[in-house]
C-alpha positions in Angstrom: -70.0 100.0 164.4 -68.0 97.1 162.5 -70.0 95.1 160.2 -69.5 91.2 162.0 -68.7 88.8 159.3 -70.7 85.8 157.8 -70.0 82.9 156.1 -72.0 81.2 153.6 -70.1 78.0 152.6 -72.5 75.7 149.9 -72.0 72.3 150.2 -75.5 71.1 149.2 -74.5 69.6 145.8 -74.3 66.0 145.1 -71.3 66.1 143.0 -72.3 63.6 140.6 -69.5 64.7 138.1 -66.6 63.5 140.5 -68.1 59.8 140.2 -68.5 58.9 144.5 -71.1 57.9 146.1 -70.1 60.3 148.8 -70.6 64.2 147.4 -67.6 65.6 146.5 -67.5 68.2 149.4 -67.0 65.3 152.3 -64.0 63.5 150.1 -60.6 63.5 151.4 -58.1 66.0 150.9 -54.6 65.6 152.4 -56.6 63.8 155.2 -59.5 65.8 156.1 -62.6 66.3 154.3 -62.6 69.2 151.7 -65.5 70.8 153.5 -63.6 71.0 156.8 -60.5 72.4 154.9 -62.5 75.4 153.4 -64.2 76.4 156.5 -60.6 76.1 158.2 -59.2 78.5 155.5 -61.8 81.2 156.5 -61.6 80.5 160.4 -57.6 81.2 159.9 -58.4 84.6 158.3 -61.3 85.7 160.5 -61.7 83.8 163.6 -64.6 85.6 164.9 -66.4 84.7 161.6 -70.1 83.1 161.9 -70.3 79.9 159.6 -73.7 78.7 158.0 -72.9 75.4 156.4 -75.6 74.5 153.6 -75.8 70.4 153.6 -77.7 68.0 151.5 -80.6 66.9 153.7 -79.6 63.5 153.7 -76.0 64.2 154.9 -76.7 66.6 157.7 -75.8 63.4 159.9 -72.9 62.3 158.1 -71.5 65.3 158.5 -72.2 65.8 162.3 -70.9 62.7 162.9 -67.6 63.6 161.1 -67.3 66.8 163.1 -67.5 64.9 166.3 -65.2 62.0 165.5 -62.8 64.6 164.1 -62.7 66.8 166.7 -63.6 69.6 164.5 -65.4 72.2 166.9 -66.0 75.1 164.9 -69.1 76.6 165.5 -71.6 76.2 162.6 -75.1 76.7 161.9 -76.4 74.0 159.5 -79.1 74.4 157.0 -80.7 72.3 154.4 -80.2 72.8 150.7 -82.8 73.6 148.0 -83.8 72.4 145.0 -80.8 75.0 143.2 -77.9 76.8 144.7 -80.2 79.5 144.3 -82.6 78.1 147.0 -79.7 76.9 148.9 -78.1 80.5 149.4 -81.9 81.5 150.2 -82.3 79.3 153.0 -79.0 80.3 154.6 -79.7 84.1 154.1 -82.6 83.9 156.4 -80.1 83.2 159.6 -78.0 86.1 158.3 -79.1 89.5 160.1 -79.0 93.2 158.4 -76.0 95.4 158.9 -73.7 92.2 158.3 -71.0 91.6 156.1 -71.6 87.7 154.3 -69.1 86.1 152.2 -70.7 83.2 150.0 -68.0 80.2 149.1 -68.0 77.3 146.9 -67.4 74.4 149.4 -65.2 72.5 146.9 -62.9 75.6 146.3 -60.5 74.5 149.8 -57.3 76.3 148.4 -58.1 79.7 148.3 -55.8 81.4 150.6 -56.3 83.4 154.2 -54.6 86.4 152.7 -57.1 86.6 149.9 -60.3 86.4 152.5 -58.6 89.2 154.6 -58.2 91.2 151.6 -61.9 91.0 150.7 -63.4 91.5 153.8 -61.0 94.7 154.0 -62.4 96.2 151.0 -65.6 95.9 152.0 -66.0 99.6 153.8 -65.6 101.0 150.4 -67.7 99.0 148.4 -71.2 97.1 148.5 -70.2 93.9 146.6 -66.9 92.4 145.5 -66.0 89.4 143.3 -62.6 87.8 142.7 -61.8 87.0 139.2 -59.0 85.8 137.1 -58.0 86.6 133.6 -58.6 84.2 131.0 -55.5 82.4 129.1 -57.2 80.1 126.8 -58.0 81.2 123.4 -61.9 81.3 123.4 -64.2 79.8 120.5 -67.9 81.0 120.0 -69.3 77.9 118.3 -72.9 76.6 117.3 -74.3 73.3 117.9 -76.4 71.8 115.2 -79.2 69.5 115.9 -77.0 66.5 115.3 -74.6 67.8 117.9 -72.4 68.7 115.5 -69.8 72.2 116.6 -69.4 74.5 113.9 -67.8 77.8 113.6 -70.3 81.1 114.3 -67.8 83.5 112.9 -68.1 85.6 116.2 -64.7 86.8 117.4 -64.1 87.1 121.2 -61.6 89.7 123.0 -59.7 87.5 125.1 -58.6 90.4 127.3 -62.1 91.2 128.4 -63.0 87.6 129.6 -62.1 86.9 133.1 -63.8 84.0 135.2 -65.2 84.4 138.3 -64.8 82.7 141.3 -65.8 82.4 144.7 -65.6 84.1 147.9 -68.2 86.7 146.8 -68.9 89.2 149.5 -71.8 91.6 150.0 -73.9 93.7 152.6 -75.9 91.6 153.7 -79.2 93.4 153.3 -78.1 93.9 149.7 -77.8 90.1 149.3 -81.3 89.0 151.1 -83.0 91.7 148.9 -81.8 90.3 145.6 -82.1 86.7 147.2 -86.1 88.4 147.3 -86.1 88.0 143.6 -87.9 85.0 141.9 -85.6 82.2 140.7 -84.4 82.3 137.1 -82.3 79.6 135.5 -79.6 82.5 134.7 -78.7 82.9 137.9 -75.4 81.1 138.1 -73.4 82.5 141.1 -74.2 85.2 143.7 -73.0 87.9 141.3 -75.5 87.5 138.4 -78.2 87.8 141.3 -77.0 90.7 142.8 -76.6 92.2 139.1 -80.1 91.6 137.9 -81.2 93.4 141.4 -79.3 97.0 140.5 -76.3 96.1 143.2 -73.1 97.5 141.8 -70.4 95.0 141.7 -66.8 95.8 142.3 -63.8 93.4 141.4 -60.8 91.8 142.7 -57.7 89.8 141.7 -58.6 85.9 142.1 -56.4 83.1 142.9 -55.1 80.7 140.3 -55.1 77.8 143.0 -58.5 78.7 144.0 -60.1 76.0 142.0 -63.5 74.2 142.0 -63.1 70.7 142.4 -65.7 69.2 140.0 -64.0 65.8 138.6 -61.4 63.2 139.8 -58.7 65.0 137.8 -59.6 68.3 140.0 -59.0 66.2 143.2 -56.0 64.8 142.0 -54.8 68.4 141.3 -55.8 69.8 144.4 -53.9 66.7 146.1 -50.9 67.8 144.4 -51.0 71.7 145.1 -51.5 71.0 148.3 -48.0 69.0 149.1 -46.5 71.7 147.4 -47.9 74.2 149.6 -46.4 72.0 152.7 
């Protein structure tokens, strides 16, 4: 029997680095909220996907009003965010049944393609966890920081050909990810892959997309606007 597909979209952050009073997932991108654009990509790829949206508790009402006023009628289960991303995802997984496939995606990555989403879900028949990655294009330096903040060369060299950046969505069999999130929190858990790896779930990888950028700063938002205009 085919597994049902779930999306946990993590929109629980405050987005302080964007320098806006409104969290970045609610800012406008091409006339629509970033969060709306992100959810729309998944619904376009998988119309029957079940959406769980993790929000800052203080902005749940704001998002409900936005959806009502903009006619954004995508069915969603709204879940309050936790103290960290780890706790936010754990809160959402309480509403995902065993025997499903669950994608966890950053709300502020609104430019991924529906083709990538379909490709990744299509591979979940043969793997237990799938992570999109892009190769590093920068020369990397390993530096030490002195007590006064001065950076100095550590003498270490990095083989750039082995370095990749992990993106989202990260997709798992739901029972695997729920079991992994039963572990105690560790600050080293920076994404779902790190949680799954610690639990011993084998990870598989797929080529990500350069345009699947994470919106963190005002410059990122401007870049996203330019990418969106070019794709129209």
